[in-house]
C-alpha positions as CSV (number, residue, x, y, z in Angstrom):
1,X,0.0,0.0,0.0
2,X,1.1,3.5,-0.7
3,X,2.2,5.8,2.1
4,X,-0.4,8.4,1.2
5,X,-3.3,5.8,1.5
6,X,-2.1,4.8,5.0
7,X,-1.9,8.5,6.1
8,X,-5.4,9.0,4.7
9,X,-6.8,6.0,6.5
10,X,-5.2,7.1,9.8
11,X,-6.6,10.6,9.4
12,X,-10.2,9.4,8.6
13,X,-10.2,6.9,11.4
14,X,-9.0,9.5,13.9
15,X,-11.7,11.9,12.7
16,X,-14.4,9.3,13.0
17,X,-13.1,8.3,16.5
18,X,-13.2,11.9,17.6
19,X,-16.8,12.3,16.4
20,X,-17.8,9.1,18.3
21,X,-16.1,10.3,21.5
22,X,-17.8,13.7,21.2
23,X,-21.2,12.0,20.7
24,X,-20.5,9.8,23.8
25,X,-19.5,12.8,25.9
26,X,-22.6,14.7,24.8
27,X,-24.9,11.8,25.7
28,X,-23.4,11.4,29.1
29,X,-23.5,15.2,29.8
30,X,-27.2,15.5,28.7
31,X,-28.2,12.5,30.8
32,X,-29.1,10.1,27.9
33,X,-28.0,7.1,30.0
34,X,-29.8,8.1,33.2
35,X,-32.8,6.1,34.4
36,X,-34.1,7.8,37.4
37,X,-37.2,5.5,37.8
38,X,-35.3,2.2,37.5
39,X,-35.3,1.2,41.1
40,X,-38.8,2.5,42.0
41,X,-40.2,0.6,39.0
42,X,-38.4,-2.5,40.0
43,X,-39.8,-2.4,43.6
44,X,-43.3,-1.5,42.4
45,X,-43.5,-4.5,40.0
46,X,-41.8,-7.1,42.3
47,X,-44.2,-9.2,44.3
48,X,-43.4,-10.9,47.5
49,X,-42.8,-14.3,45.9
50,X,-40.2,-12.9,43.6
51,X,-38.4,-11.2,46.4
52,X,-38.4,-14.5,48.4
53,X,-37.0,-16.4,45.4
54,X,-34.2,-13.8,45.1
55,X,-33.4,-14.0,48.8
56,X,-33.3,-17.9,48.5
57,X,-31.1,-17.8,45.5
58,X,-28.7,-15.3,47.3
59,X,-28.6,-17.6,50.3
60,X,-27.8,-20.6,48.1
61,X,-25.1,-18.7,46.3
62,X,-23.5,-17.7,49.7
63,X,-23.7,-21.3,50.9
64,X,-22.1,-22.6,47.7
65,X,-19.3,-20.1,48.1
66,X,-18.7,-21.0,51.7
67,X,-18.7,-24.8,50.9
68,X,-16.3,-24.1,48.0
69,X,-13.9,-22.2,50.2
70,X,-14.1,-25.0,52.8
71,X,-13.3,-27.6,50.2
72,X,-10.3,-25.6,48.9
73,X,-9.1,-25.1,52.5
74,X,-9.4,-28.9,53.2
75,X,-7.6,-29.7,50.0
76,X,-4.8,-27.3,50.9
77,X,-4.5,-28.8,54.4
78,X,-4.4,-32.3,52.9
79,X,-1.6,-31.3,50.5
80,X,0.4,-29.7,53.4
81,X,-0.1,-32.8,55.6
82,X,1.1,-35.1,52.9
83,X,4.0,-32.9,51.8
84,X,7.4,-34.5,52.1
85,X,10.5,-32.6,51.1
86,X,12.8,-34.0,48.6
87,X,15.7,-36.1,50.0
């Protein structure tokens, strides 16, 4: 490829990137990504059964993490117990 084509491609891509960055900054500044009613709508439309299911799933997740950590700890202790230095 010719050197002038590479320079042209770099210039155009830089220009398009700058336009994209300016559009993103404008959107953030004007609040295009804000959702002020997200949490109130979520609470309003959740029923008690869904909340209990979510709490149960969270408890299961925590129990699984605890069991996994305990398993890793036991495996580590077993390795240390059976460790024999090289002679």
